[in-house]
N, C-alpha and C positions, 0 to 999 in steps of 0.2 A: 610778562605779558597782560596786560589787561582788556576783558571780551568786554562787548563793547553792551551795553545797556540792553541797545533787543537780543539778541544773544541771549542772556542771562535770563532775560522774562519767558524768550519759545524753551530755554533748557530748562527755568523755574513749572510752566506748563505740561511744561510732557514730564516733567519723572514726576508734580502732584499728586497726580490721579494716583498714583498707587502708593506713594505714602501716604496718602489720608484717607487709603481703603485693610490700613492696618488697629488695631486694637484698640480702644478708646484707653489710655495714658501709658499708653507705647512711644517717642518720643523720640521724632529723625531726624533730618543733619542733612546739609548742603554743607556747613559752613565747619571742618570737624577739628574747629576750635574751641566752636558751641559744647567738646559733648563729650572732651578730654577727663571727668572727672566721674563723668557717669561709670556704675559699678561692675556695666557687660553689654561691647561692642559687640554691635553684631552687623558683617557685613554679605549683603543681601548682591549677588550677581546672578543675574540671567534665570528668576525667580528661587534661587535655590544656596543657601547657610555660603556661605562660599571662606570667612575668619569669625571665626566670635571669642572675645574673649576682654580683658583692661588693655587702657591704653595701649599702659608699655610692650605689652605683649603681641598683638596687633601690627604697633609700629617694629618689634622686635620680630616680627614670618619676616615683613621685608614685603609684602604682596601687594593684594591692591588696595590697603588700605593707609600704607607707607608710599608707595604711591600719588594716593591724590595727598597723600599730605605734606609731600613735595612741591605737588605740583599748585598745593594751596598756601603752602608758606615760600613757599621761590627758593626754595634751598634743590628743584629738581635743575639747575644748572650745574649747578654743585655738584649733588652728585656724580652725576653723568661727565663733567671733568673728570672726575674722580676714580669711576669704571673706565672708560674712555681711555684714561693712563695705569691701569693698574695693570 
């Protein structure tokens, strides 16, 4: 599913302010493919650390990061079909 450009712009604006408040040198990403080689990935939800680890560990946790990864890679539909088939 491709999001309309207007919605993408609106989402970027909404989330850029909190991300801009991060200390200098702390990268942030809304496109997860840009951070797969990071030493550590920290997932923040509602102001709290929800997950922390390298790419493989946060993906294996099958929680917030993994769900967003599936959405961004288009694997969400395939994963949902597999889950329904179980």
